[in-house]
N, C-alpha and C positions, 0 to 999 in steps of 0.2 A: 230663307235661301237653301237651308239644308234639306228641307222636305222637297223643294223643287229639284235640287240636285239628285236626290234619291229617285224621285219619280221619273226624271228624264234620262238618267244614265244607268240605273240598276235594273236588274231583272227580278221578278218575283222569286225565281229559282236561286238567286244569290242568298236569299234569307230562308230557304225552305228546309234546311237541315235541322237536326234535333236541337241544336244550340244556336239559334239565330242571334241571340244577344251578343255572342262572341264575335259575330260578323260585324255588327254595328260598332262594337267596342273597338275592334281592330281597324275598321274604316276610319272612325273619328281619331283614334290614336295616330294613324298614319297621316291624317290631314293636319294634325297639330305639330308634326315634326318640324315644320318650317318656323315654329315659334321658339326653338331651342336657344336662340340668342337672347330672348327676353324672359323665358320661363324655364324652370326645372320642371320636367314633366314626369310624373310618377303614375303607375298603374297597378291596380289590385293590391293596394297596401292597406294595412290596418290603421284606423284612426278612430278615436272615440270608442264606440261599442260595436264596431263592425269593420267591413272592408269596402271602401269606395271603389268606383270603377276607374275614374281618371281624376287627377288633381294637378293643377297648374300653380306652381309656387313662383311668384314674380321675382325676377332678378333686379328689377328697377323699382324704386320706392313708389313711383306714381301709378303703377299698374295694379289692377285688381287681381285677386287670387280667384281661382275657379275650382269647383267640385262638380264632376259629372256623374250622373247615375242613369243607367239604361234599364228599361223595364219592358218586357214583352207582354202584350195584351194576352190574357188567358181567360177565356170565357168561363172557366170553372171557378176562377177567383175574383175576376173583375166583372162588375155589373155592366160596365161600359168601357169604351176605349179611354174616356176621360178618367175613369177610376184607376186605370193603370198608371196614368200620368200623375194622379194624386198620390198613389202608392210610392212612386219614385221620389217625389219631392218630400213626402212625409218620412220616408226611410232616411234621407239625408239628415233631416232635422232630428228625428228620434234616436238615430244611432250616433248623433253628434259628430259627424264626419269633419266638421269645421274645427274640431278640437285641436288638431295638429297645426293647422294654419294659424289659429289664435295663439298657440304656444310659441310659434315662430315670430309672433308680433304683428301679423297682418290684421288690418282692421276692415279693409274693403274686400269682402268675400262674397262671391256670386255663386249661388247654388243653381245648377242647371239640371233639370230632369228631362229625359228624352224617352218617350214611350213609342212603341212601334207595333204594327200589325201588318205583317208582310212588308210591302213597300210603303204603307201609310205611316207617316211620322207626325207626332205632336210633340211640342216642346213648351216648357215653361221655366221661368227662373225667378229668383228672388234674391235680395241682398240681405246679408247678415250684418 
């Protein structure tokens, strides 16, 4: 649904500046605001061995926790668009971003990687 939303409502020029990752970050952060009654939402904070993009800390026991990482496709680094997506999910794992949520006692943690190339978006997720 997110990819469809971007394709239908955004312009290529919305993501054409020098730091398009910040545009995606701000867009998703803004979309998550309506979850404040169920989640504590944090952005660009340190956890594990690095700094995650967005983290959702559940305020209710039955809800999962989420970690988001955004990655821009860069043809100089990534062999393919899918490689950018793999780099994002690998970064979450290798930098141990889930460390903070685990320390807070959360057991159902969802890792969400979002890669983008202009308006094209790919997403993957896994459970910890």
